[in-house]
C-alpha positions as CSV (number, residue, x, y, z in Angstrom):
1,X,193.2,117.7,142.3
2,X,190.1,118.8,142.4
3,X,188.2,119.9,139.2
4,X,187.2,123.8,138.8
5,X,183.5,124.0,138.4
6,X,182.5,125.4,135.3
7,X,179.8,128.3,135.2
8,X,176.6,127.8,133.7
9,X,176.5,130.2,131.1
10,X,179.7,128.9,129.0
11,X,179.9,130.8,125.7
12,X,180.3,128.7,122.5
13,X,183.6,128.8,120.8
14,X,182.9,131.1,117.3
15,X,184.5,133.4,115.3
16,X,185.3,136.8,114.0
17,X,183.0,138.5,116.7
18,X,183.7,135.9,119.4
19,X,187.4,134.3,120.1
20,X,189.0,134.4,117.3
21,X,190.2,136.4,114.2
22,X,188.1,135.7,110.7
23,X,189.2,132.4,108.6
24,X,191.7,133.0,106.4
25,X,191.9,131.6,103.1
26,X,192.8,128.0,103.0
27,X,196.3,127.8,101.3
28,X,197.4,124.3,103.5
29,X,195.5,121.1,103.7
30,X,196.2,118.6,106.4
31,X,195.5,115.1,106.5
32,X,195.6,113.3,110.0
33,X,193.4,115.8,112.2
34,X,194.0,115.7,116.0
35,X,195.9,116.5,118.9
36,X,199.1,116.9,117.6
37,X,198.4,118.4,114.8
38,X,196.4,120.9,116.9
39,X,199.0,121.8,119.5
40,X,201.8,121.7,116.4
41,X,201.7,122.5,113.1
42,X,197.8,124.3,113.5
43,X,199.8,126.6,116.3
44,X,202.8,127.1,114.7
45,X,200.8,128.7,111.9
46,X,198.6,130.9,114.0
47,X,201.4,132.6,115.3
48,X,203.1,133.2,112.2
49,X,202.8,137.1,111.5
50,X,201.1,136.6,108.2
51,X,198.8,133.9,109.5
52,X,195.6,135.4,108.0
53,X,196.8,134.4,104.9
54,X,197.3,131.1,105.3
55,X,194.4,129.4,106.8
56,X,194.1,125.1,107.4
57,X,191.6,123.0,106.0
58,X,192.0,119.4,108.1
59,X,190.2,116.1,107.4
60,X,190.3,113.4,110.2
61,X,191.3,109.7,109.4
62,X,188.2,107.8,109.2
63,X,186.4,109.1,112.5
64,X,183.9,112.1,111.7
65,X,183.3,113.1,115.5
66,X,186.2,115.8,115.6
67,X,185.3,117.5,112.3
68,X,181.6,117.6,113.5
69,X,183.0,119.2,117.0
70,X,185.2,121.5,115.1
71,X,182.6,122.8,112.3
72,X,180.0,123.4,115.1
73,X,182.9,126.0,116.9
74,X,184.0,127.5,114.0
75,X,187.1,125.7,113.4
76,X,188.5,127.5,117.3
77,X,189.6,125.4,119.7
78,X,192.1,125.9,123.3
79,X,195.0,124.7,123.7
80,X,196.4,124.8,127.1
81,X,200.0,124.6,127.9
82,X,201.1,122.9,130.7
83,X,203.8,123.7,133.0
84,X,204.8,122.6,136.2
85,X,203.5,125.5,137.5
86,X,200.3,126.1,136.1
87,X,198.4,126.8,132.7
88,X,198.4,128.9,129.7
89,X,195.3,128.6,127.5
90,X,194.9,130.3,124.1
91,X,192.4,130.2,121.2
92,X,194.1,128.6,118.0
93,X,192.3,130.0,115.0
94,X,194.5,128.8,112.1
95,X,191.9,125.8,111.3
96,X,189.5,127.6,108.7
97,X,187.5,124.5,108.1
98,X,187.7,120.6,108.9
99,X,186.0,117.4,107.1
100,X,185.6,113.9,108.2
101,X,188.4,111.9,106.4
102,X,185.6,110.2,104.5
103,X,184.4,113.3,102.3
104,X,186.5,112.3,99.7
105,X,184.8,114.9,97.2
106,X,186.0,117.6,99.5
107,X,190.0,116.1,99.7
108,X,190.3,116.8,96.3
109,X,188.5,119.8,96.3
110,X,190.8,121.4,98.4
111,X,193.2,120.1,96.0
112,X,192.0,122.0,93.3
113,X,192.3,125.5,95.2
114,X,194.8,127.5,92.7
115,X,196.2,129.1,96.1
116,X,196.8,125.8,97.7
117,X,200.8,125.6,98.6
118,X,201.5,123.5,101.3
119,X,199.8,119.7,102.3
120,X,201.1,118.1,105.8
121,X,200.3,114.9,107.3
122,X,200.3,113.4,110.6
123,X,199.7,110.0,110.6
124,X,201.6,107.2,112.2
125,X,204.7,105.2,110.9
126,X,201.8,102.1,110.1
127,X,199.8,104.6,107.9
128,X,202.2,104.7,105.4
129,X,201.8,101.2,104.3
130,X,205.2,100.4,104.0
131,X,207.0,96.8,104.0
132,X,210.3,96.8,106.5
133,X,212.1,97.9,104.0
134,X,210.2,101.1,103.4
135,X,209.1,100.1,100.0
136,X,205.1,99.7,99.1
137,X,203.6,96.9,101.0
138,X,201.6,95.4,97.7
139,X,200.3,92.8,99.8
140,X,198.1,94.8,101.9
141,X,194.4,94.6,101.4
142,X,194.1,98.7,101.8
143,X,196.4,99.1,99.0
144,X,195.1,96.7,96.7
145,X,191.8,98.0,97.1
146,X,193.6,101.8,96.5
147,X,195.5,100.2,93.5
148,X,192.5,98.5,91.9
149,X,189.8,102.0,92.5
150,X,193.2,104.4,90.8
151,X,193.7,102.6,88.0
152,X,189.7,102.4,87.5
153,X,189.5,106.1,87.7
154,X,192.3,108.1,89.5
155,X,189.5,110.5,91.5
156,X,187.4,107.2,92.9
157,X,187.4,107.1,96.6
158,X,190.9,105.6,98.4
159,X,191.7,105.7,102.1
160,X,195.4,105.0,102.5
161,X,197.7,108.0,102.8
162,X,199.6,107.3,100.2
163,X,196.5,107.0,97.9
164,X,194.8,109.9,99.3
165,X,198.1,111.8,98.3
166,X,198.2,110.2,94.9
167,X,194.6,110.8,94.4
168,X,194.9,114.8,95.4
169,X,198.1,115.2,93.0
170,X,196.1,114.0,90.2
171,X,192.9,116.4,90.6
172,X,195.1,119.0,91.0
173,X,197.0,118.3,87.6
174,X,193.8,118.0,86.0
175,X,192.6,121.7,87.0
176,X,196.0,123.2,86.1
177,X,197.2,123.9,89.6
178,X,200.6,124.3,90.2
179,X,203.3,122.4,92.4
180,X,202.8,122.6,96.1
181,X,204.8,120.8,99.2
182,X,204.0,117.4,100.9
183,X,205.3,117.7,104.5
184,X,204.8,114.4,106.5
185,X,204.6,115.3,110.1
186,X,205.9,111.9,112.0
187,X,208.8,110.2,113.7
188,X,209.5,108.6,110.7
189,X,213.2,109.3,109.7
190,X,213.7,110.4,106.2
191,X,209.7,110.9,106.4
192,X,209.9,113.4,103.2
193,X,211.6,110.6,100.8
194,X,210.1,107.5,103.0
195,X,206.6,109.4,101.7
196,X,207.8,110.3,98.0
197,X,208.9,106.2,97.4
198,X,205.4,105.1,98.2
199,X,203.4,107.4,96.6
200,X,205.4,106.8,93.5
201,X,205.3,103.3,93.2
202,X,201.5,103.5,94.1
203,X,201.7,105.6,90.6
204,X,203.8,103.6,89.2
205,X,201.7,99.9,89.7
206,X,198.6,101.6,88.5
207,X,200.0,101.4,84.9
208,X,199.0,105.2,84.5
209,X,202.1,107.1,82.9
210,X,200.1,110.6,84.0
211,X,200.1,109.8,87.9
212,X,203.6,109.1,87.5
213,X,204.2,112.4,86.0
214,X,202.1,114.3,88.9
215,X,204.2,112.8,91.2
216,X,207.8,114.0,89.6
217,X,206.4,117.3,88.2
218,X,203.1,118.3,90.8
219,X,205.0,118.3,94.3
220,X,208.2,118.6,96.2
221,X,208.5,116.7,99.3
222,X,209.8,118.1,102.5
223,X,211.4,116.4,105.3
224,X,210.4,117.2,109.0
225,X,211.5,116.4,112.3
226,X,208.6,117.2,115.0
227,X,208.7,117.1,118.5
228,X,206.0,118.1,121.0
229,X,204.1,115.6,124.1
230,X,200.6,115.9,123.4
231,X,198.7,113.7,125.5
232,X,195.1,112.4,124.6
233,X,192.3,115.1,125.9
234,X,190.6,113.8,129.5
235,X,187.0,114.5,130.6
236,X,188.5,116.7,133.2
237,X,191.0,118.8,130.7
238,X,187.5,119.7,129.3
239,X,186.0,121.1,132.8
240,X,189.0,123.2,133.6
241,X,189.6,124.6,130.2
242,X,185.5,125.4,130.7
243,X,185.7,126.5,134.1
244,X,188.8,128.5,133.6
245,X,187.8,130.6,130.6
246,X,184.2,130.3,130.1
247,X,184.2,128.6,126.9
248,X,182.8,125.8,126.0
249,X,184.9,123.5,124.1
250,X,184.5,120.1,122.4
251,X,187.9,119.8,121.2
252,X,190.3,121.3,123.3
253,X,194.2,120.3,123.3
254,X,196.6,120.1,126.3
255,X,200.2,120.0,125.9
256,X,203.7,121.0,127.3
257,X,205.7,124.1,127.0
258,X,208.1,122.6,124.6
259,X,207.9,122.4,120.8
260,X,210.7,122.4,118.1
261,X,209.8,121.7,114.5
262,X,213.2,121.4,112.1
263,X,212.4,121.7,108.0
264,X,214.6,121.0,104.8
265,X,213.1,121.5,101.6
266,X,212.0,123.3,98.9
267,X,208.2,124.9,99.0
268,X,207.3,125.9,95.4
269,X,204.0,127.9,96.1
270,X,205.3,129.7,99.1
271,X,204.6,128.9,103.5
272,X,203.8,130.6,106.4
273,X,206.2,133.1,108.1
274,X,207.0,129.9,110.1
275,X,210.5,130.7,110.9
276,X,209.6,133.9,113.0
277,X,207.3,131.5,115.4
278,X,210.2,129.7,115.9
279,X,210.4,126.8,113.4
280,X,214.2,126.0,112.0
281,X,215.0,125.5,108.2
282,X,218.3,123.5,107.9
283,X,220.2,121.7,104.8
284,X,219.9,118.7,106.9
285,X,217.5,117.3,109.1
286,X,218.9,114.0,110.0
287,X,221.0,114.8,113.4
288,X,218.2,116.4,114.5
289,X,215.3,113.4,113.4
290,X,218.2,110.8,115.0
291,X,218.1,113.0,118.2
292,X,214.3,112.9,118.6
293,X,214.0,109.8,117.7
294,X,216.7,108.1,119.9
295,X,216.8,110.1,123.0
296,X,213.0,111.3,123.2
297,X,211.2,108.3,121.2
298,X,213.6,105.4,122.1
299,X,213.3,106.2,125.5
300,X,209.2,106.9,125.8
301,X,209.1,103.1,123.9
302,X,212.0,101.9,127.0
303,X,209.4,103.7,129.5
304,X,206.3,102.4,127.5
305,X,206.8,98.4,128.0
306,X,209.5,98.4,130.9
307,X,207.3,100.9,132.6
308,X,204.0,99.8,132.7
309,X,205.5,96.3,133.7
310,X,206.5,97.9,136.4
311,X,203.0,99.1,137.5
312,X,203.6,102.6,135.8
313,X,200.8,104.0,134.1
314,X,202.0,107.7,132.8
315,X,205.9,108.9,131.6
316,X,206.1,111.1,135.2
317,X,205.3,108.0,136.8
318,X,207.8,106.0,135.1
319,X,210.4,108.1,135.2
320,X,210.5,109.0,138.8
321,X,211.0,105.2,139.1
322,X,214.9,105.1,140.0
323,X,215.0,101.7,138.2
324,X,213.4,103.0,134.9
325,X,215.5,106.0,135.3
326,X,218.4,104.2,135.2
327,X,217.5,102.2,132.2
328,X,217.3,105.1,130.4
329,X,220.4,107.0,131.3
330,X,222.1,103.8,130.3
331,X,219.9,103.8,127.0
332,X,221.1,107.4,126.2
333,X,224.3,106.3,126.5
334,X,224.6,103.9,123.8
335,X,222.2,106.0,121.7
336,X,224.5,109.6,122.2
337,X,227.3,107.6,121.4
338,X,226.2,107.5,117.3
339,X,225.1,111.1,116.8
340,X,226.9,114.0,115.4
341,X,225.8,116.8,117.3
342,X,227.6,118.6,119.9
343,X,227.9,116.6,123.3
344,X,226.5,120.2,124.6
345,X,224.1,119.9,122.7
346,X,223.1,116.3,123.1
347,X,223.1,117.1,127.6
348,X,221.4,120.0,127.2
349,X,218.9,118.2,124.9
350,X,218.9,114.9,127.7
351,X,218.1,117.3,130.8
352,X,215.7,118.7,129.0
353,X,213.8,115.4,128.5
354,X,214.2,114.8,132.4
355,X,212.5,117.7,132.4
356,X,209.3,117.5,130.5
357,X,209.4,113.9,131.1
358,X,209.0,114.5,135.1
359,X,206.4,117.0,134.7
360,X,203.4,115.9,136.7
361,X,201.0,117.5,135.1
362,X,201.5,116.0,131.4
363,X,199.5,112.4,131.8
364,X,201.4,110.8,128.6
365,X,200.0,107.5,129.1
366,X,202.3,104.9,128.4
367,X,199.7,102.3,126.8
368,X,199.0,104.9,124.4
369,X,202.6,105.3,123.5
370,X,203.1,101.6,123.4
371,X,201.0,101.4,120.5
372,X,202.5,99.6,117.1
373,X,205.7,98.3,118.2
374,X,206.2,96.6,115.3
375,X,206.7,99.6,113.5
376,X,207.9,101.8,116.0
377,X,211.1,99.8,117.4
378,X,212.8,99.2,114.4
379,X,213.4,103.0,113.7
380,X,214.0,103.8,117.6
381,X,216.1,100.9,118.9
382,X,217.8,99.0,115.5
383,X,220.1,101.5,114.3
384,X,221.8,101.9,117.7
385,X,221.6,98.4,118.4
386,X,223.1,97.5,115.0
387,X,226.1,100.5,115.5
388,X,226.9,99.3,119.0
389,X,227.1,95.4,117.5
390,X,229.6,97.1,114.9
391,X,231.4,98.0,118.1
392,X,231.8,94.4,119.5
393,X,229.6,95.3,121.7
394,X,226.4,94.5,123.1
395,X,224.3,97.2,124.3
396,X,222.5,96.7,127.2
397,X,220.1,99.8,126.8
398,X,219.1,98.4,123.4
399,X,218.7,94.9,124.6
400,X,216.6,95.8,127.6
401,X,213.9,97.6,125.3
402,X,213.9,94.4,123.1
403,X,213.6,92.4,125.3
404,X,210.5,94.8,127.5
405,X,208.6,94.7,123.9
406,X,209.0,90.6,124.0
407,X,207.3,90.8,127.6
408,X,204.6,93.4,126.0
409,X,203.8,91.0,123.3
410,X,203.4,88.1,125.7
411,X,200.8,90.3,127.9
412,X,203.1,91.7,130.2
413,X,202.2,96.0,131.1
414,X,200.4,97.9,128.3
415,X,197.8,96.0,126.0
416,X,199.1,95.3,122.7
417,X,197.2,97.4,120.3
418,X,199.6,97.4,117.1
419,X,198.9,97.1,113.5
420,X,200.5,93.9,112.9
421,X,199.3,92.6,115.8
422,X,197.9,89.1,114.2
423,X,201.4,88.9,112.8
424,X,203.7,89.5,115.9
425,X,201.8,88.1,119.1
426,X,201.5,84.9,117.9
427,X,205.7,85.2,117.5
428,X,206.1,86.0,121.0
429,X,203.9,82.9,122.2
430,X,205.5,79.4,123.9
431,X,208.6,78.8,125.3
432,X,210.6,82.5,125.8
433,X,213.8,81.0,124.1
434,X,211.9,79.9,120.9
435,X,209.7,82.9,121.1
436,X,212.5,85.8,121.0
437,X,214.1,84.4,118.2
438,X,210.9,84.4,116.0
439,X,210.2,88.2,117.6
440,X,214.3,88.8,116.6
441,X,213.8,87.2,112.8
442,X,210.6,88.7,112.6
443,X,212.8,92.2,113.2
444,X,215.7,91.3,111.6
445,X,217.1,87.3,111.0
446,X,220.5,88.8,111.6
447,X,219.3,89.5,114.9
448,X,218.1,86.2,115.8
449,X,221.2,84.8,114.9
450,X,223.1,86.7,117.2
451,X,224.0,83.9,119.8
452,X,225.2,87.0,122.2
453,X,222.7,89.5,121.7
454,X,220.2,86.5,122.2
455,X,221.2,85.3,125.4
456,X,221.4,89.3,127.0
457,X,217.8,89.6,125.8
458,X,216.5,86.5,127.2
459,X,217.8,87.1,130.3
460,X,216.5,91.1,130.6
461,X,213.4,89.4,129.3
462,X,213.3,86.8,132.7
463,X,214.0,89.9,135.1
464,X,211.3,92.2,133.7
465,X,208.7,88.7,133.6
466,X,209.7,88.3,137.4
467,X,209.4,92.0,138.5
């Protein structure tokens, strides 16, 4: 496809007289300023009928470049919804201000705002600094550093997600601010409870009773399920936006037409009218979490590891491969057997996934999906594996994903980009049978002693390695 040529007189995105409404007062604070947040939470807020009352202040992880680019264009950016038959480009105006993640003073200042009501965050599973059992990993250097800082001064700069939330809650409490809703938006099952646990454990470890109190009294922790495929932005995407809109956007986002957000929990200080923009509020998010985590994210892990071994670069390429497609269907049959949603609902969701995955105009890189498998595989694959083993069955779909991840750690397919790479990559070295048992032991010691499973995974790994 030829990239359109941009006109020479591009207009810079600006407000309020330009391409967006006036910036709304900040009532939402976000950690994890990136493409997914801007295609999802910010987009839903922009579409709410009361959007002019709900501005967002967003902070990057640590790198300042994206915040600088968005500040230069008044927080505005274009969102290109890319379907198989064309693009729809819109300017999103819900981001009122952006900050680099290292600006701790600004972070605390926003927590002190009297009208702050909602704090959302998009971090990876690894970003919660949890142990395998879900507790706070006190052995990590960054957690230990935050703990020392908070013991000395709750307003001291911190860096982990748990530390930043605790510091913010403390600053708000000291400013006599009311409780807020904390809403994690990620692929972690039961994410509201998971975040509450690590924040509370961090508070307890400081030895400051007042910090435990601010967790108990200063926030509700909302559980959410989020779903929208949002690939990394390319130079071609930037050039296409410029050519088709005449706008100079340094931070455009490209996404798919499908989007879903399901929430469960209390919002003590209110929230935007997200339900009119398509957000669903339910008593229990679990069935929707499982559907997305096992059918979409589990499939992504399968394609990321097995697909790259077969030479594919994107989800669309992998799902077009009959071999990968058959493996995908096999995994979905296993996973669907253990879901509580109606069969018709699951069938429709799987059909929609095939259409989404096959969209050739969404270049969702498998190497991007493959990152941090040590955090993703346990929550995406192991629950189904355990349920199938309880039935007395060796699930071939789940076994193949484990085999593909083992091959990935041994240098096949996508490069290893994992927060635990220093720990897991050496486990996969050496003769395959011993390497496999070490990797399975890392995931769950019971798996390493399961002879039938070990045999199945080893057979799949030999087949994949021979591709």
